BALOBA-1460 file (C-alpha; in Angstrom, 3 decimals):
// residues 156
<rec num="1" residu="x" x="0.000" y="0.000" z="0.000"/>
<rec num="2" residu="x" x="1.535" y="3.336" z="-0.948"/>
<rec num="3" residu="x" x="1.356" y="6.612" z="0.982"/>
<rec num="4" residu="x" x="-1.397" y="8.134" z="-1.200"/>
<rec num="5" residu="x" x="-3.612" y="5.114" z="-0.615"/>
<rec num="6" residu="x" x="-3.020" y="5.407" z="3.134"/>
<rec num="7" residu="x" x="-3.925" y="9.125" z="3.053"/>
<rec num="8" residu="x" x="-7.145" y="8.379" z="1.171"/>
<rec num="9" residu="x" x="-7.988" y="5.613" z="3.621"/>
<rec num="10" residu="x" x="-7.433" y="7.991" z="6.563"/>
<rec num="11" residu="x" x="-9.780" y="10.551" z="4.983"/>
<rec num="12" residu="x" x="-12.468" y="7.915" z="4.470"/>
<rec num="13" residu="x" x="-12.109" y="6.626" z="8.052"/>
<rec num="14" residu="x" x="-12.286" y="10.180" z="9.463"/>
<rec num="15" residu="x" x="-15.559" y="10.824" z="7.601"/>
<rec num="16" residu="x" x="-17.102" y="7.536" z="8.761"/>
<rec num="17" residu="x" x="-18.002" y="6.179" z="12.163"/>
<rec num="18" residu="x" x="-15.609" y="3.221" z="11.858"/>
<rec num="19" residu="x" x="-13.464" y="3.001" z="15.003"/>
<rec num="20" residu="x" x="-10.561" y="0.930" z="13.652"/>
<rec num="21" residu="x" x="-9.497" y="-0.822" z="10.451"/>
<rec num="22" residu="x" x="-6.555" y="-3.105" z="9.659"/>
<rec num="23" residu="x" x="-5.418" y="-3.899" z="6.127"/>
<rec num="24" residu="x" x="-2.696" y="-6.380" z="5.282"/>
<rec num="25" residu="x" x="-1.054" y="-6.988" z="1.915"/>
<rec num="26" residu="x" x="2.238" y="-8.370" z="0.624"/>
<rec num="27" residu="x" x="4.128" y="-5.210" z="1.700"/>
<rec num="28" residu="x" x="2.918" y="-5.140" z="5.292"/>
<rec num="29" residu="x" x="0.043" y="-4.284" z="7.580"/>
<rec num="30" residu="x" x="-1.638" y="-0.908" z="8.220"/>
<rec num="31" residu="x" x="-3.910" y="-0.261" z="11.199"/>
<rec num="32" residu="x" x="-5.836" y="3.004" z="11.426"/>
<rec num="33" residu="x" x="-7.682" y="3.964" z="14.606"/>
<rec num="34" residu="x" x="-10.015" y="6.906" z="14.812"/>
<rec num="35" residu="x" x="-9.665" y="9.323" z="17.700"/>
<rec num="36" residu="x" x="-12.259" y="8.734" z="20.380"/>
<rec num="37" residu="x" x="-12.858" y="12.408" z="21.126"/>
<rec num="38" residu="x" x="-12.298" y="15.250" z="18.673"/>
<rec num="39" residu="x" x="-9.724" y="17.785" z="19.836"/>
<rec num="40" residu="x" x="-10.740" y="21.415" z="19.482"/>
<rec num="41" residu="x" x="-8.348" y="24.334" z="19.832"/>
<rec num="42" residu="x" x="-9.946" y="27.228" z="21.687"/>
<rec num="43" residu="x" x="-8.279" y="30.494" z="22.588"/>
<rec num="44" residu="x" x="-9.647" y="31.589" z="25.960"/>
<rec num="45" residu="x" x="-8.666" y="33.969" z="28.700"/>
<rec num="46" residu="x" x="-7.620" y="32.468" z="32.042"/>
<rec num="47" residu="x" x="-10.608" y="32.216" z="34.358"/>
<rec num="48" residu="x" x="-10.534" y="32.486" z="38.125"/>
<rec num="49" residu="x" x="-13.366" y="30.918" z="40.053"/>
<rec num="50" residu="x" x="-14.183" y="32.546" z="43.371"/>
<rec num="51" residu="x" x="-15.697" y="30.540" z="46.218"/>
<rec num="52" residu="x" x="-17.288" y="32.250" z="49.174"/>
<rec num="53" residu="x" x="-18.173" y="30.803" z="52.539"/>
<rec num="54" residu="x" x="-21.606" y="32.395" z="52.863"/>
<rec num="55" residu="x" x="-24.522" y="29.916" z="52.930"/>
<rec num="56" residu="x" x="-26.281" y="31.700" z="50.055"/>
<rec num="57" residu="x" x="-23.290" y="31.067" z="47.781"/>
<rec num="58" residu="x" x="-22.715" y="27.430" z="48.736"/>
<rec num="59" residu="x" x="-23.049" y="26.291" z="45.109"/>
<rec num="60" residu="x" x="-20.513" y="28.049" z="42.866"/>
<rec num="61" residu="x" x="-21.696" y="29.240" z="39.485"/>
<rec num="62" residu="x" x="-19.994" y="27.713" z="36.424"/>
<rec num="63" residu="x" x="-17.006" y="29.709" z="35.162"/>
<rec num="64" residu="x" x="-17.624" y="32.155" z="32.355"/>
<rec num="65" residu="x" x="-15.234" y="31.663" z="29.429"/>
<rec num="66" residu="x" x="-14.643" y="34.558" z="27.096"/>
<rec num="67" residu="x" x="-12.395" y="34.937" z="24.091"/>
<rec num="68" residu="x" x="-10.490" y="38.220" z="24.089"/>
<rec num="69" residu="x" x="-11.032" y="40.086" z="20.820"/>
<rec num="70" residu="x" x="-7.372" y="41.159" z="20.776"/>
<rec num="71" residu="x" x="-6.084" y="37.566" z="20.688"/>
<rec num="72" residu="x" x="-8.437" y="36.650" z="17.848"/>
<rec num="73" residu="x" x="-7.498" y="39.669" z="15.744"/>
<rec num="74" residu="x" x="-3.762" y="38.994" z="16.185"/>
<rec num="75" residu="x" x="-3.974" y="35.427" z="14.849"/>
<rec num="76" residu="x" x="-6.835" y="35.520" z="12.341"/>
<rec num="77" residu="x" x="-4.491" y="36.359" z="9.434"/>
<rec num="78" residu="x" x="-2.048" y="33.516" z="10.198"/>
<rec num="79" residu="x" x="-1.971" y="30.344" z="8.110"/>
<rec num="80" residu="x" x="-1.619" y="26.936" z="9.745"/>
<rec num="81" residu="x" x="0.635" y="24.216" z="8.335"/>
<rec num="82" residu="x" x="-0.976" y="20.909" z="9.293"/>
<rec num="83" residu="x" x="0.315" y="17.366" z="9.461"/>
<rec num="84" residu="x" x="-0.565" y="15.352" z="6.345"/>
<rec num="85" residu="x" x="-0.208" y="12.059" z="8.253"/>
<rec num="86" residu="x" x="0.016" y="10.287" z="11.576"/>
<rec num="87" residu="x" x="3.555" y="9.852" z="12.870"/>
<rec num="88" residu="x" x="6.363" y="11.357" z="14.928"/>
<rec num="89" residu="x" x="7.239" y="15.027" z="14.354"/>
<rec num="90" residu="x" x="10.910" y="16.023" z="14.062"/>
<rec num="91" residu="x" x="12.253" y="19.559" z="13.589"/>
<rec num="92" residu="x" x="15.605" y="18.360" z="12.166"/>
<rec num="93" residu="x" x="16.541" y="15.583" z="9.717"/>
<rec num="94" residu="x" x="18.985" y="14.021" z="12.217"/>
<rec num="95" residu="x" x="20.244" y="14.926" z="15.702"/>
<rec num="96" residu="x" x="23.468" y="16.462" z="14.352"/>
<rec num="97" residu="x" x="21.752" y="18.609" z="11.681"/>
<rec num="98" residu="x" x="20.305" y="22.126" z="12.161"/>
<rec num="99" residu="x" x="16.581" y="22.767" z="12.762"/>
<rec num="100" residu="x" x="14.676" y="22.957" z="9.468"/>
<rec num="101" residu="x" x="12.254" y="25.788" z="10.357"/>
<rec num="102" residu="x" x="13.011" y="28.161" z="13.253"/>
<rec num="103" residu="x" x="10.633" y="30.825" z="14.526"/>
<rec num="104" residu="x" x="11.221" y="33.876" z="12.339"/>
<rec num="105" residu="x" x="12.485" y="31.798" z="9.393"/>
<rec num="106" residu="x" x="11.308" y="32.752" z="5.918"/>
<rec num="107" residu="x" x="9.710" y="29.856" z="4.028"/>
<rec num="108" residu="x" x="8.721" y="29.418" z="0.397"/>
<rec num="109" residu="x" x="6.719" y="26.705" z="-1.367"/>
<rec num="110" residu="x" x="8.792" y="23.528" z="-1.549"/>
<rec num="111" residu="x" x="10.997" y="24.313" z="1.485"/>
<rec num="112" residu="x" x="11.145" y="21.390" z="3.931"/>
<rec num="113" residu="x" x="9.793" y="22.575" z="7.311"/>
<rec num="114" residu="x" x="9.866" y="19.304" z="9.282"/>
<rec num="115" residu="x" x="10.122" y="15.515" z="9.107"/>
<rec num="116" residu="x" x="7.337" y="13.103" z="10.062"/>
<rec num="117" residu="x" x="8.291" y="9.510" z="10.677"/>
<rec num="118" residu="x" x="5.527" y="7.074" z="9.803"/>
<rec num="119" residu="x" x="6.029" y="3.308" z="9.739"/>
<rec num="120" residu="x" x="9.843" y="3.672" z="9.803"/>
<rec num="121" residu="x" x="9.745" y="6.049" z="6.807"/>
<rec num="122" residu="x" x="10.990" y="9.617" z="7.216"/>
<rec num="123" residu="x" x="8.734" y="11.946" z="5.210"/>
<rec num="124" residu="x" x="9.879" y="15.485" z="4.428"/>
<rec num="125" residu="x" x="6.984" y="17.918" z="4.890"/>
<rec num="126" residu="x" x="7.268" y="20.836" z="2.487"/>
<rec num="127" residu="x" x="5.664" y="24.244" z="2.793"/>
<rec num="128" residu="x" x="2.932" y="25.060" z="0.308"/>
<rec num="129" residu="x" x="2.977" y="28.777" z="1.151"/>
<rec num="130" residu="x" x="5.388" y="31.713" z="1.436"/>
<rec num="131" residu="x" x="5.756" y="33.514" z="4.724"/>
<rec num="132" residu="x" x="7.455" y="33.663" z="8.108"/>
<rec num="133" residu="x" x="7.209" y="31.007" z="10.831"/>
<rec num="134" residu="x" x="5.547" y="32.694" z="13.819"/>
<rec num="135" residu="x" x="5.011" y="29.717" z="16.128"/>
<rec num="136" residu="x" x="5.904" y="26.024" z="16.334"/>
<rec num="137" residu="x" x="2.895" y="24.218" z="17.804"/>
<rec num="138" residu="x" x="4.446" y="20.769" z="18.404"/>
<rec num="139" residu="x" x="7.395" y="19.658" z="20.522"/>
<rec num="140" residu="x" x="10.278" y="17.894" z="18.749"/>
<rec num="141" residu="x" x="9.978" y="14.074" z="18.701"/>
<rec num="142" residu="x" x="6.267" y="14.222" z="19.633"/>
<rec num="143" residu="x" x="3.531" y="12.087" z="18.083"/>
<rec num="144" residu="x" x="1.175" y="13.938" z="15.735"/>
<rec num="145" residu="x" x="-2.225" y="13.111" z="14.289"/>
<rec num="146" residu="x" x="-3.496" y="13.571" z="10.751"/>
<rec num="147" residu="x" x="-4.442" y="17.238" z="10.158"/>
<rec num="148" residu="x" x="-2.901" y="18.385" z="13.475"/>
<rec num="149" residu="x" x="-1.597" y="21.973" z="13.345"/>
<rec num="150" residu="x" x="2.239" y="22.075" z="13.292"/>
<rec num="151" residu="x" x="3.214" y="25.691" z="12.510"/>
<rec num="152" residu="x" x="1.610" y="29.135" z="12.369"/>
<rec num="153" residu="x" x="2.849" y="31.186" z="9.428"/>
<rec num="154" residu="x" x="2.432" y="34.870" z="8.679"/>
<rec num="155" residu="x" x="1.872" y="34.996" z="4.904"/>
<rec num="156" residu="x" x="4.279" y="37.053" z="2.791"/>
């Protein structure tokens, strides 16, 4: 099974309610498991909950979550580079090589920004946009999911 077939299979599984699928052929075996709970990224201000000791306020009210308008307006123009596959995220091609995409680095389409190891294969992930890396969203050598945000880029 080649990488494109695996990507298509992941897309189909994500759109369905199938929990897990395993496919085996002459080249090997692929098992795809769907996440149990979707992960949502929410920008919210820190909330402090105040408890009082008066009998009238014995049951605390649920915390109010608000999204600051300033934080939204600062990041709404940024573009997210997402993981095209499940695997392990690496910022450098090998431990003795320099980091591929630092914060503040200029990127262009075709520039390798990271490596994702999947099934013992090291896949170079190339940028599809021009811009400047503003934030790295994943720690080096961390597992990543399909379509997980990796970088925030300010477009050029």
